[in-house]
N, C-alpha and C positions, 0 to 999 in steps of 0.2 A: 461496582455498579455497572450494568451493561445497558447501552442504548442500542436499538436495533435499526438497521437500514431498511427503509420501506419505500423503495422507489417504484412507481408505476408510471412509466413514460407514456403508455397508451393514452391516458387522460390529458397529457401535456402536449400531444401532437396536434398542431394546428396548421392546416394548409398542406401543400405538397412539397416534397423535397426534404430539406433539413428541418427537423422538429424544433420548435421554440421551447425554451425552458425559462420560465419567468421566475423572478426573485421570490415572489410569494410562494411558489411551489418548492423552491429550494429551501426556504426558511422552515417549511413543514417537514422536511426530510429528516429522518432519524438515522443515525449512523452507529453501527456496532463498534464500540471501543472496548478492547480488552483491558483488564485491570492494569494499573501502572507497573505492578510487579512483573507481570507477564511481558509487558512492553520492554521493560529493562532487561529481562532475561533474553529476549529476542535480540536486543541491541548488543548485548555482551556476546551472544553467539555469532552475530554478524562480524563483530570486531575480530573474533578468533578466526573466522573464515577468511577475512581479509589478510590477517597476518600469515595464515597458511598459504594463501595465494601468492603473496609477496615472496615468501621463502621458496616456494616451488619455482616461481618465475626466475628468481635469482640463481637457483641451482641449475635450471635449464640453460640460462645464459652462460654459466661457468662450465657447462658440459658435465656436470655431476649427475644429471639425470638423462 
């Protein structure tokens, strides 16, 4: 199931300078959420990237790269 992000800040800008964002406007906001399977795939990919980074950093420290 997908939810969609629909932010339109133009209607929430009140006054000059930093726009105000009110709780009522935040509650109406829809956010795109990928399926949990895709989220888990991404998390697994990031874990592998982190492992690779650690290995490469270690090899650089030891002068192997």
